[in-house]
N, C-alpha and C positions, 0 to 999 in steps of 0.2 A: 260353286264357281271359284276358280283360283283367284288369288290376289291380282295376278297379271290381267286376267279377264275383267275383274272388277274395275281395276284402274283404267282399262281401255274403255269400258262403258262410261265411266265417270268422265273421262277426257272428252269423249264424243258429246256427252250431255253438257259439259262445261262450255263447249263451243256454241251449242244451241242457245244456252242460257245467256252467254256473253253477247251473242248476236241480238237476242231480245233486249237485253239491258241497254245496249248501244242505241237501239231504236227509240228509247225513251229520251226525249230532249230535256234532260234535267240540268240545264245551265243554272249556275249559281243564281239564287234569287228568284227562281221560277218554281212553279208547282211540281212537286215530285211524288204526289200521291199515287199515281198510276204505277210507278216503279215499285214503291213500297208495298202496295197492295199485291203486286205480282210476287214479290219476295215472300210476303206474309203467307200468301196462298200456298206456295211451294212448301214452306216449313210447317204450316198447320196440317197439311195433308199427311205429313210424316209424324204428327202427334205433338208438335211443338206448341207451347203456350207463348203468348206474346203480349206486349203492351206498346202503345205509341205515345209519343210526346210531340207537341205541335208548336209552331210559331203563333203569334197573336191572331193571325188571319186564318189559321188552319190550312194554309196552302202548302206549307212545307212541313215535313214530318220526319221524325226519327222512329226507327223500329228496333225493339229489343226482344228477341225471341229465344226460347230455351228448350233444348231437348234434355229432359230430366234424366238423371242417373237411374238405372234400373237396379243396380246393386251398390248404393253409395257406401264408401268406406272412409270418408273424411278427406279425400284428395281435393286440392284447390280446383275450383271450376275454371274452365277455359273460356275466354272471351275472344271471338274472332271479329275484329273491328274494321269497318271500311266506310268511306264516305260515298254518297250516291251522286253528288253533284259533279259537273264538269265545267271547264272554262269555256267561254264563247268561242265560236268558230270564225276564223278570218278567211278571206278569199285565197284561192290558190290550191285548194285540195284537188287531187287527181281522182278521188272517189267521193261518193256521197258520205259525208262525215257521220251521218246517222244511219248508215246501212253497212253492216259488217261485210268486209270482203277479204278473202284469203288469197294472198299472192306470195309465192316464194317462201313458204313456211312462216309467214307473218300474217296476223289478223289485224286489219286496219279499221279504224273507227274512233270517233271522239270518246275518250274514256277507256279505250281498250287497255291502255297501260295504267292510267291514273284515274280511278283504280277499280274499274268494273271487272277487270280480269280476276282480281282476288275475290271479289264478291261472287262472281260466277263459279269459281272453283269451290268456295265454301258451300254454295247452294247445291252444286252438283254432288258434292261429297256428303251432304246432309243425309241422303238416303242410306249410305253406309253407316253413318253414326247411329241413325234411328234403328237399324237392324242389328246393332251390336249391344253386348251386355255392358253398357257404360257404367263405370263406377265413379264418375264425376259428371256434373252438369256441363253441357256445351252451350254457350251463349253465342248469339249472332247479333252484333251491334252495327246497325246501318244508319248513318246520320246525313243531315242536309247541310249544305253551305259551308263545308270545310274550306273551300277555295277562297271564301271571303271572310278570312279571319276567324274561322271555326265558330260560326254563329250558332249552329245547331247543337253541337256536342255539349256545351254547358247546360243546355236545357235537359238533355238526357242525363247528365251527371247528377243534377239536382234530384231527379227522380230515382236514380240508383241509390243515392244517399237515403232518401225517404223509405225505400224498400229494403234498406240495410244490405245492399249488394256492394260491399266495400272491400272485398277480398277476392283474390283470384290471380290468374295469369292472363294478361291481355296481350294479344298479338295484333298489332296494327299493320295491315297488309299493304302499306305504301310500296311503290316500286323500288326495290333495292337489289334486284337480281338474286333474291333469296339470301342476301347477306344480312348480318345482324347489325342494326343501328341501335346504339344505346344512349345517344345524346344529340341534342340540337339546341340552338339558341331560341329564345322567345321571339315573337313577332308582334309588335304593337303598331296598329295603324290608326291615324287620326286625320281629321280635317278641322282646321281652325278658320272660323269665319270672322271677317272684319266688316263693320258697318259704320260709315262716316256720314259726311254731308256733301252732296253733289253741288257743283257750282261751275261758273265760267273760269276757264284756265287763266284768264287775265287777272283774276283776283283770288289767288290761291290761299290767301290769309283768311278768306271768308268761308272757305270750305274745309272739310276734313277728308283727305285722300286715303281711302281704305287701302289702295295699292301701296302707298308709301309706308304705311304702318305695317302692312304685310311684309314689305321688304325688310324693315327693321327686325321683324320677327324671324324672318329667314336668316338674317345675319346672326341673330342670337343662336339659332339652331346650329349654324356653322361653327360658332364659337364653342358651343357645348359639345360638339363632335370631338373637339380636341380634348375637352375635359374627360370625355369617356375613354379616350386613349390612355389618359393618365391614371385611370382607375382599373387598368388591365390586371386581372388576377395573375399571380405569379406562376401558377401551374395550369393556365388555360389550355384546353385541348382543342380549341377552335382555330380556324384560319379565316379571317384575321383573328387574333387572340382576344381582341377587345370588342365591346359593344359598338355597333355601327348605327349611323343615323343617315337618312337619305330624304331629300326633298323631291317629291314626285311631280309637283307642278304648282304654279301660281296663276290664278285665273281671276281677272277683274278688268274693269274699264270698258267703255263703249266707243270712245272717240279720242282723237289727239287733244281736242280743246275742251274736254269735259273732265272736271275733277271726279274721279271714280268714288262713288259712295259705297260700293260693295266689292269685296274681294275675298277669295278663300285660298288656303294653302293645304295641299295634300302632303303628308309626310309620314314617315315610319321610322321605328327604331327596332333593332334586334339585340336585346340585352343578353349578355352572357349570364348575368345573375339578375334576379328580380329587383335587387336594390338599385341597380343602374337605371331601371325604368322609373322607379320611384324618385330617384335623384333628378333625373331629366325632367319629369313632369313638374316636380316641385319648383325647380329653377325657372322653367318656362312660365308657369302660372304666376309666380312671383313677379317676373319681368313684365308680363302682360298686364297684371292687375295693379302693380305699384308704380310702373313707369309709363307704359304706352297708354293705357286707358285714361289716366288723369290728364295727360296731354291732349288727347282727343276730346275729352269732355269740357275742357276749357273753352273750346270753340263751339262744340255741339254736345249738350248734356245727354242726348239720347244715343251717343256713340256706344258701340258694343264690340266686345271680343268674346267669341264663344268657341270652345273647343269640343268637338264631337268625337267620341270614341267609336271608331268603325269596328274595331275588334282588338282583343288583347289575347294572343295565343301565348300561354306561359311556356317557358322552356322545358325541355326534357333533360333531366340531369343524370349524369353517370353516377352509379352507386357501386360501392366496392364489391357487394355480393348481390347479384340480380337473379332471383329465382326464375324470372321469365327468360333471360338470356341463357341461363344454364339449361333450361328446358328445351329451348330451340336448338342449342348446340348439341344436346344429347340426341337429337333427331338428325340434324344436318351433318354432324361430325366436324363442323367448323367452329373453332373456339375464338376466332378473331372478333373484334368489336370495332365499329367505325362510327364516325360522326358525319352529319350532313348539314348543308347550309339551309335547306328548306324546312318549313315548319310542319308539324303534324298534330294530331289530337292526343299523342302519347302522354304529354305532360299533364293533361287533364285527368287521365286515369291514374297516373302515378301520384298526383296530388292527393287523391282520396285513399291511398294505401294499396292500390292494385299494382302488383309488379308487372312491368310493361316492357316489351321489346317491339321494335319496328322491323318487320321482315315480310317481304312480299314479292310477287313475280313482276317481271318487267324492269325496264331501265328508266330512271328519272330523266335521262337524256332525251327520251321520246315524249315526255309529258309536255302538254300545252303547245305542242308544235303542229304545223300543217302535216297532214298524213301521219298522224299518231298511230303507232302500232305496238303490238306485243308479239314477241316470238312465241310460236306454238310450243317450243321446248320449255319456255318459262311456265306455261300452264301445266305441263307435265311435271315439272319440278315441284310446283305448288301442290299438285295432287299427291305426289309422293310424300311431301311434307305432311299433308293432312292425314295420310295413312299412318305416319309416325305418331301424330297426335292421337289418332284412334287407338293405336297399339299401346300407348301410355295411358289410355283412359278406359281400359277394360281389365277385368279380373283375369290374370294369367294363371 
């Protein structure tokens, strides 16, 4: 069968697989076992070996599967990486978000673009990989809960380290219109909880208002935001060039005339460098423990301030010579490099020594939106790219 016919069959199969993947309601934080088992079954039928890693409740699972080289010659293995979770659905969709629908050369459905489209292409192309004389391993890495601060990927990374899988070329297929992304900021998300003492509003001196101390904490965050600007690296490639900080919400209190005994603050920072995240947390912890908490405990000894880490996505750093970026460029013919404002799992692979690039089908402009879609041409581009991966992974 000709390459053109092969790719046509792969394309048709990718649409079927993508439709199946969309039908699994893998919203972040929910069970994704059915989808992972579906992917695992496809790959195992083609001769892949695999292992899974789980969250504590075994309701959410990562899959790492491998099509082994038939004629290994020392080439770096390829890791095709994607997350299986999607963001929640809001009202207003014109179609069923969990039933794929094609209209005007676009396939609609939650996760079509971010990022089940890439996963579908890799699964559809796996049959071609399995029937080729591969001279390097091809890995498939599918994770859970990337959308909620990359909760799943660190569990997988720990297992990769245990298995000594710490070398290779990783392609994270986030939607980039098949452009090469080689850097993004980190994303650290936190919730800080305040507990004081409730009382009648007519006697504020007898209570400890959690809301008021949360407000002081927020003011400190705003003060530190300016400090982050002052720490801007001279040659930052980002826009804005400095680490950012944002307060997502303050929640507490039950009535106008009741001193609030509980309050919490949601906040996040996107550090340009890891050191900014360390600086920010050190300054905040010092302020909370050395200034706010002693004041609270003077009135109520059981007062508390507790900071919970929701997730810490490390940044993805530009390097002067990236094997992964050069590999992708050699296939696409595009030597440009771009940075993005959103976070990915790329930095986690990079941190353990795996050369990584972000490149995948679809546009981030469609991600997380009502009537999310991926253009069918983007799926075709991705399949053509995977053909290039295959051609660079066989003995010529």
